[in-house]
C-alpha positions in Angstrom: 24.3 -24.7 -10.1 21.0 -26.8 -10.6 17.7 -25.8 -8.7 15.3 -28.4 -7.0 12.3 -27.7 -9.2 9.9 -29.2 -7.3 11.3 -28.6 -4.0 11.3 -25.0 -5.0 8.0 -25.1 -6.4 6.9 -27.0 -2.9 8.6 -25.1 -0.4 8.1 -21.4 -2.2 5.4 -22.0 -4.8 2.5 -23.8 -2.7 2.6 -22.5 0.4 3.5 -18.5 -0.4 0.0 -18.8 -2.0 -2.1 -20.8 0.3 -4.1 -18.1 1.4 -3.6 -15.9 -1.5 -5.5 -17.9 -3.5 -8.8 -17.8 -1.9 -8.9 -14.0 -2.7 -9.6 -12.7 -6.0 -7.2 -10.8 -7.8 -7.3 -7.0 -7.1 -9.3 -7.6 -4.2 -9.5 -6.5 -0.8 -8.0 -9.4 1.9 -10.7 -10.5 4.3 -9.8 -9.5 7.9 -9.9 -12.9 9.0 -7.4 -14.2 6.3 -4.9 -11.2 6.6 -3.0 -13.0 9.4 -2.9 -15.8 7.7 -1.6 -14.3 4.5 1.2 -12.3 6.6 2.2 -16.0 8.0 2.6 -17.5 4.4 4.6 -14.8 2.8 6.7 -13.5 6.0 7.0 -16.6 7.8 6.6 -16.2 11.6 9.2 -16.1 14.6 10.1 -20.3 14.6 10.1 -20.5 10.5 12.2 -18.5 7.4 10.1 -16.0 5.3 9.4 -17.3 1.6 12.4 -14.5 0.4 14.6 -16.3 2.5 13.4 -19.7 1.8 14.0 -18.9 -1.9 17.0 -17.7 -1.7 18.2 -20.8 0.5 17.6 -22.9 -2.6 18.4 -21.0 -5.3 21.9 -19.6 -4.3 23.5 -18.4 -7.8 21.0 -19.7 -9.7 20.7 -17.6 -12.8 17.5 -18.2 -14.5 15.1 -15.5 -16.2 12.2 -17.0 -13.9 14.1 -16.9 -10.7 15.3 -13.6 -11.5 11.7 -12.3 -11.9 10.6 -14.6 -8.6 13.2 -12.9 -6.9 12.2 -9.1 -8.0 8.4 -10.2 -6.3 9.9 -11.5 -3.4 11.9 -8.3 -2.6 9.2 -6.5 -3.7 7.0 -8.4 -1.2 9.9 -7.8 1.4 9.6 -4.1 0.8 5.8 -4.3 1.6 5.7 -5.9 5.0 5.7 -3.2 7.2 2.6 -1.9 6.1 1.2 -5.0 5.2 1.8 -6.0 9.0 0.0 -2.6 9.9 -3.3 -3.8 7.9 -3.1 -1.4 5.0 -5.6 -2.5 3.0 -4.2 -1.5 -0.1 -0.7 -3.5 0.7 -2.4 -6.5 1.6 -4.4 -6.6 -1.8 -0.8 -6.1 -3.8 0.8 -8.8 -1.1 -1.9 -11.1 -2.1 -1.3 -10.3 -5.6 2.2 -10.8 -5.7 2.2 -13.9 -3.9 -0.1 -15.5 -6.4 2.1 -14.2 -8.9 5.2 -16.1 -7.9 3.5 -19.1 -7.3 1.8 -19.1 -10.9 5.6 -18.2 -12.0 7.0 -21.4 -10.3 4.4 -23.3 -11.0 4.7 -22.6 -15.2 8.4 -23.0 -14.6 8.3 -26.2 -12.9 7.6 -29.3 -16.0 
């Protein structure tokens, strides 16, 4: 299956890390940015999470980079409850993982 790399980079890579890029790696997420980070990664009621959007754009795709991204997105999904509860360490991890997904997709896309 062919994946539209530019669309994937735009729809997932660009949006997942909009807020995360403003937080230095390993640093706490400022309280004012936490809701925006959560929206970027997990969506809101009327839009899909980045994990779901990624799956829509990569059905059946077998590629090492996409597999690594899928693992990161699955890990992010497992962090949603504590992140939404405001756990500071979890929010830091969410930002770090979001940046990682964006970086992998950016480097994967020519």
